[in-house]
N, C-alpha and C positions, 0 to 999 in steps of 0.2 A: 325544248332545245336539246336536252340530254338524249332523248330518244332519237332525234334527228342525227346527232353526232354519232350515236351508237350504230345507227343504221348505215351511215357512211363508212364507219370503220369496218363493220362486218362485210359490207360490199367490197371494200378495198381488199380485205383478206380473201374473199372469193376470187377476185380478179388475179391476185398474186398467186393463188394456187393453180390458176389456169382453167377454172371451171366455174360456172358454165360459160361457154363462148357466146359472143354477140351473134344474134341471128344474121344469116348471110344477106338477106334482103335489106336489112337496116344498115349493115356495113357498106354495101354497094351504094346505097342512097347517100350515105354520109360522105363517102369518097368522091362521089360525083359532085357534090356541092363544094367540098374543100379543094378539090383539084382544079376547079374552074379558075380560081385566082392565079394559080401557078401557070396554067396553060395560056392565059390571056395576057398577063402583065409581067410575070417574073422572067420568063425565058429571054425576051428581047433585051431586057435590062442587063442580064448576065452576058449576053453576046457583046453589047456595047462596052461594058466594063472590061471584058477580056481584051478587046482590041486596044483600048487605051492603056490598060495596065501592062500588057506585053510590050507595047511600043515605048512607054515611059521607063519601065524598069530595064529594058534592054539598052536603051540609050544611056541610062545611069551607069550600068555595068561597063558599057563601052568607054564612058568617060573615065571611070576608075582605072580601067586597064590601060588606057592610052595616055592619060594626063597626070596621074598621080605617081610620084616618085616611089621607087622600091627601096627598102621594104616599106609597105604601108604602115602608117602609124595606127594605133588602136582605134582612133575615130573612124578612119577609112575602112578598117577591117569590119567593124560592127555595121557601118553603113552598107558595105557590100553584102554582108550576110542578110541584112534587111531586104535589100533589093532582090537577092536570090530567093529568099523566102516568099516575097510578094509575087515574083515571077512564077514560081512553082505553084503558088496558090491560084494564080490566074489561069494556069494550064489545066486546072481541074474544072473550070467553068464551062468549056465547050461540051464535054460529055453530059454535064448536068443540064445545060440548056437544051441539048438534043433530046434528053430524056423527058423534059417538061414540055417540049413542043407537042401540041395535040396531034393524036391522042397520047397521053402520058404513058410511055411504054419503054421498059429497059430492054435493050437488045444485045448487051455485051456480056452476059453471063454473071454468075454469082461472085466469082473471084474478082472481076473488075468492079462489081458493085461494092464489095468490101474495101477494095483498094482505093476507089474513088473517095469514099467517105473518110478513110484513114488519112489520105493525103490532104483532103480539105481541112480536117481538124488539125493535123500536124503542122501544116504551114501557117494556119491562122494562129496557133499557139507560138510558132516560131517568130512570127512578126511581133507579137506582144513581147516575147523574151528579148529580142534584139532592140526594140524600142526602149525597154528598160535598161539594157546595157548602154545604149547611147546616152540616156538621161544620167545614169550614174557616172559615165565617163565625163560628161560635161561638168557635173558637180565636182568631181575630183580635180578636173583641169582648172576650175575657177577657185574653189575653196582651198584646195591643197595642191597648188601648181608644182611646187618643187618635189613633192612626193611623187606626183604623176610623172614628172620628167625623169626622176631618178629610178623609179621602180616599176612603172607600168610600161613594158616593152611590147613590141608586136607579137612576140611568141606567146606572151601571156594572153593577149587578145585572141589569138588563134585557138589557144587552149580553152578559153572561156566560150568561144563560139562553138567549138566541138561539144562542150558540155551542154550548151544551150540546145543544139540540135538533138542530142541524146535525150535531154529532158522532154523536149517537145514530142519526140517519138514515143517515149515511155508513157506520157500522159495521154497520147492519142491511141495507144495500143488497144484499150478496151473497145474502141470503135470497130475493130476487126471482128469482135465477137458479137456485138449488138447488131451490126448491119446485116441485112438479109433480103432475100427475094420473097415476094408473096406468091402464092399459088393462085392462078386465075380461077374465078368462080365458074367460068364457062370455057369450053374448048372451041378452037377455031382461031381465025385471024383477028388481030386487034385492030379495030377501027373506031372512028368517032361515034358511030352508032352502036358499037359493041365493046364498050370499055370494060365490060366484065371479063373479056378475054385477054386483057392487057396484063403484063407482068410489072409489078412495082418493085423498085429498089428503095428500101427504107433504111435511113441512117439511124432511126430510133429502134427501140426494142419492140418485141411483140407484146401482146397483152399480158402474158404470164411473166414478163421481165420488166414491166414498167417501173416498179418500185426500185429495182436495182439500177435501172437506167437513170432514174431521177436522182438517185444518190450519186451516181457517177457524174451526172451533169452538174450537180451542186458542187461537188469537189472540183470539177474543172473550172467552174465559174469563180470559185474562191481562189484556187491556186493559179489558174491561168489568166485571170483578169483582175480580181480584187487585190491580191498581194502585189502583182506588178504595178497596178495603179497606185497603190499606197507608196511603194518605193519611188515611183516616178514623181508623185506629188511632194514627198519629203525632199528628194534631190533638187527639184526645181524650186521648192520653197527656200532651201538653203542657198541655192545659186542666186535667187532673186534678192535675198537679204544681203548677200555679199556685194552684189553689184550696186544695189540702191544705197548702201552705206559708203560707197566709194566717193571720195572727194575729187577724183580725177575725171568724173563724167558730168556732162551737162544734164539739165533737166530733160531736154529733148532726147538725149541718148538713153536716159533711164526709162523714159516712156517707151522708147523703141524696144528696149529689152523686155519690158512688161508685156508688150504686144506679142513679141516673139514667143515668150514662154507661155502666155495665155493661149496662143494659137495651137501650140503643141498639146496642151492639156485638153483644149476643147475638141480637137480631132480625136483624141483617145476616148474621152468621155462620150462624145457624140456618135461613136461607131461601135466599139467593142462592148461597152457597158449596156446600152439598150439591147444589143443582140442577146447577151446572156440573160438579162432580166426578162425579156419577152419569151425566151426559150423556156425558162422555168415556169412562167405563167401559163404558157401553152401546154406544157407537160402536166401541170396540175389540173388544168381544164380537161385534158384528155383522160386523165385518171378518173376524174369525177364522172365524166360521161360514160366511160367504159363500165364503171361500177354500176351505173343505173341501166345500162343497155339491156340486160336480160329481162328487166321488168317493164320495158316499154310495151304498150298495148298495140301500137301501130307505128308506121314509118313517120307519120305526121308529128306524133308526139316526140319521137327521137330527133327529128330535124329541128323542132322547136327548142329542144334542150341543148343543141350545139352552141358552144361559146365561140361565135365567129369573131368577136373582137380580139380575143387573145390569139387566135389562129392567124388572122389577117395581120395583126401587129407584128407577129414573129416573121411572117412571110415578107412583110415590108422591110424589116431589118435584114433579112437574108439578102434582099436586093440592094439595100443601101450600104451594108457593112463592107462589101468589096470596094466601095468607092475610096476607102482609106488606102487600099493598095495602089489606087491610081493617083491619089493626092501626095503620098509620101515622096515619090521621085519628082513629081512636078514642083514641089516646094523647093527641094534643094537644087534641082536643075535650074530653076528660075532665078534664085537669089544667091546661091552659094558659088563663089569663085573657086577655082582650083586651089587646093591647099598649097601647092607649090607657088602659085602666083601671090599668095598672101605674104610670103616672106619679105617682099620688098616694102611692105607697109609696116613691118614689125620693128619697133625700136630696139627690142632685145636682139634681133637678128643682126642689126648693124653693129651692136656692141659685142656680138658673139655669145650671147646668153639667152637664146631663144627657148621659151617654154613650148611644150607641145600644144598645138592648136586644139581647141575643143570643137572645132567645126566638124560637122557630120551631117548626114542625111537623116531624116526621120520625121516624126510628127511635128517637131518644132523647128524653126529656122535656126541656123548655127550662130554661135558667138565666137569670134576670134579673140583669144586672150593673149596678151603680151605681158612680160614682166622683166625686170632687170635686177641683178644682184648689186644693188647700191644701198646706201644708208637711208634713202628716202622710202616712205611707205609704198608698198606695192599697190598698184591700182590697175584694174582691168580697163581695156579700151576696145571699142568696136572699130574694126578696120573699115576703111572707106569702101 
């Protein structure tokens, strides 16, 4: 066992140093097998998701700009940022789908290759950041309503949103360095019969940068997915405890709240988390295969050593993860009334002491919170 581990470590070191390279015939054969799934299944899924995401998020932004009173409260500000991020993310899908359409060939130059992957990662991270902002805003609106009403103003939400965009851009910036075009193995026109002449736009690093890219991907998974998920779970946990302990809600209302919160967490866990997990597994499998590649005696042995399960699993999540961008606006457009319309259902509004709504768009359905400054205990209510 120790000899085997030592051999793998030594091979990793060889790959990290950039020598020896994988034989060209083996690389071409591996690319042909791995690209088949993308060319057959992935590109049409991306096209369909693009159409739905653009339509849904555009409709959501239209609703915000035409039906919500100005200035927008923080809940609407964060929801609008989420819709913008999802819309920009969707706009990166058509070039990716055109690239994957057989034969897989990048036609737009190296600058556009780097920009495509940067925008893809930046807006994916932006969506996670604004989902977290929405979750924390709901927590403050329910558990600390008077603090939210007194101190969280629209200008603060806009400042937090600007910081969120800056953070997403900063975390995605290394993608500009790692993304690259590959040199065709043959000259001539790229066709289905001559895929060796095709240009590939890779969002991952080359063989000599795999370890650095794996470290970056791990940091992105922790800071761009794990930490926001933890904050979201803590916020929704505290929100759920506050609502379930309320004596002003019926059992049916409490069950409704539990379903709403669970739907948000399930959408997050079912989309972003598997994407990052399968990405790390696929990178590890790629490292192991590349480390062994110079020692393969023939193409058949190299193909047998490919870890197709980790690769296909990550490609499946690349196709499913954008569904979250389609579902976000569909959720709040389907069940969330306009914030302005909710004032007529608010007991505090009738008494002139309205707390800020915690309603928003995002991965979970909204909760409308009301409270009054009276001697009786405060209790949250769901609006009709």
